[in-house]
C-alpha positions in Angstrom: 24.8 127.6 -195.4 27.3 128.0 -192.1 29.2 130.9 -194.0 26.0 132.8 -194.9 24.9 132.6 -191.5 28.7 133.9 -190.2 28.1 137.0 -192.8 25.0 137.7 -191.5 25.4 138.0 -188.2 28.7 139.4 -188.5 27.5 142.2 -190.4 24.4 142.4 -187.8 27.0 142.8 -184.9 29.2 145.3 -186.5 25.9 147.4 -187.1 24.9 147.2 -183.5 28.5 148.0 -181.9 28.7 151.2 -183.9 31.6 150.0 -186.5 31.7 152.1 -189.9 29.7 150.9 -192.8 32.8 151.1 -195.0 35.2 149.4 -192.3 32.0 146.0 -191.5 31.4 145.8 -195.3 35.5 144.7 -196.3 35.5 142.9 -192.8 32.7 140.6 -194.1 33.5 140.6 -197.7 30.9 142.1 -199.6 31.8 144.1 -202.7 29.5 146.6 -202.7 27.4 148.3 -199.6 24.0 147.2 -201.3 24.8 143.7 -200.8 26.2 144.3 -197.4 22.5 145.6 -196.0 20.8 143.1 -197.2 22.5 140.9 -194.7 22.7 144.0 -192.1 18.9 143.2 -190.6 17.6 145.6 -188.3 15.2 143.5 -185.7 12.6 145.0 -182.9 15.2 145.6 -180.4 17.5 147.3 -182.4 14.4 149.9 -183.3 13.5 150.0 -179.8 16.9 150.4 -178.9 17.7 153.6 -180.9 14.1 155.0 -180.2 14.9 155.4 -176.2 18.8 156.5 -177.0 17.2 159.3 -179.0 14.6 160.4 -176.6 17.4 160.6 -173.9 19.1 162.5 -176.3 16.4 164.9 -177.1 15.3 165.3 -173.1 18.8 165.7 -172.1 19.0 168.5 -174.5 15.6 170.1 -173.3 16.7 169.9 -169.7 19.9 171.5 -170.6 18.0 174.1 -172.4 15.6 175.1 -169.8 18.2 174.6 -167.2 20.2 177.4 -169.0 17.1 179.7 -169.8 17.0 182.9 -167.3 13.6 183.1 -166.0 11.8 186.4 -166.4 9.8 187.9 -163.2 
């Protein structure tokens, strides 16, 4: 059971740190990406973090577009 837990933890941590999935699959010893995906569980905290990053990205993009838009009088 310990090896199973280690593989799951490794899969989750590599996803969170942005390691490419092809590298993570080899690192954890999974033969296929489908099996790897079963181990790489997405938590609610992961989803919240992703939503915050996207919000910041879109807000920053919108702010830069507005800043570059000429004001017509």
